[in-house]
C-alpha positions, 0 to 999 in steps of 0.5 A: 500500500502507498502510505506516507511513512513508506513514501518518505522512505522512497521520496523519488517515487512520489511523482510517479505514484501521486503526480507530485513531489513529496514536498508539494504533497506536504504543502497540499496537505497543510491546506487540505487538513483545515479545509476538510475539517471545516467542511466535515464540521459544517456538514448537516447530512450523513455521507451515504444516505444523505439524511439529516445528521443525528450525531456530531461530525466525527462520531462513530468508528475511527478511520483505519488510516489517518487523514494524510494517508486517505489523501494520499490514497485518493491521489494514488487512485487519481493517478493509477485509476484502478477499481475500488476492489483493487484499491481495497485489496492494497489497503485491506479495506472493503469496497464501500470503505474505499468509495466513502474515502474517495468521495469525501476527499474528492469533495474537499479537493473540489472545494479547494479548486478555483480558476481565475475566470470564475472570479469577478473581474475586479478580483482577477489578476492581470498578467504582467510576466516579463517571461511570457510564453508567447512573446509574439502574441503579447495580448493573448490571455487564453489558449482554448481547446477541448478535451474528450474522454471515452466513457462506457456506452450508456444504457438506453432507457424507457420513458413513461410510455414504454418507448425506448429513449436513445441515451447513447447517441448524444455521447457518440463522437464520430471523430473518436469513434466512441462514446465520450464526454467533453470539456473545454480547457482555457490555459494561460500562455504559461500553461496554467489552467484558468477556465474549465467547463462542465462535462458535456456529451461529446457527440452532441456538443461541437467545440464551437457550440461549447465555447458559445455556451460557456460564453468564455470569450466575453470574460476577456478584458478589452486588451486581452485576446484568445488563441484558438484552433481551426475547430472554432472557425466562425466564432468571430461572428459571435464576438466581433469585438474580441481579438482572436488569433486563429489559423486560416482554414481552406475553403472550397475553391480557395486553397491556402497560399504559402504565406497563410500556411506559414502563418498557421505553422507559426501559430501552432508553435505557440498553441502547443502550450494547451496540448502540453497542459492536456498531456499533464491532465492525461498523466492522471489515468482517471482522465486517460482511461475509459471513465468507468464511474457515473457521468455526473461525477466526471466534472468533479474529477476533472476539476480536482485533477486540473487543480493538481496540475496547476499546482504542478505547473506553479512548482515546475513551470512548463518550458517557454515557446519563443520563436526561433 
């Protein structure tokens, strides 16, 4: 099993097991401990039945593992994404105990996770970094892309009249040839995640449609711009006053000139920062494998992992992408 005592004896294994260095885990736990205790104290419902609590928070049987190890267990699960049965085998716990621990810890981690564009504009810090990743595009605040993850095929249901309701079609992505969930990710030029959408059906929601639904571009200040890929062709019609950097797209009977192709290649060298951030998200197998749990839980999981990735980038910045 992965416990804090064992990990202290092998600190070099921490990034592979939990996605961060042991010193970064200690910093995370220092914040987590107080917030988790406060959240439990303020809880008025039981964990399983969601019924009004009869006893004070903390009553009942004690956990087999201390809170530090329960946090460690959750990070290990996010990183490796084994089944509850396998994780319970490693920790000598019942499947139900594992589920309770993971849900409780994930709830606190989600409570700790916020992104810049969820704050009021007055509280949103300006970017003043002299080491901006995109020297060629100093006005860029967000690089936007979509992330899809395969899910298990949804089961069709029946309505009140006994007619089969097709619940699979909205999730089937022709591009991925699989049922998927989709999220929109907006990152800073240095790769830090600043905006993350809810999870939506991957087949029924185009990248362009999701950007319109989130209305993220309206959150940019007048002196800020966004960088997008070809999948968002046409978004300028919805936001004529927002500065956008997009690659040119060939049209029927209007192929791209060599100059436009050169610009697209130039732009892609700077857009790659969002791909690197998505790669860090996918290092957590809970976002890389087929998602096996309830679709409603996916949004919480990806927010927690995005918060962990932000901590990683703040501790170990991505490399810069200056023009050669």
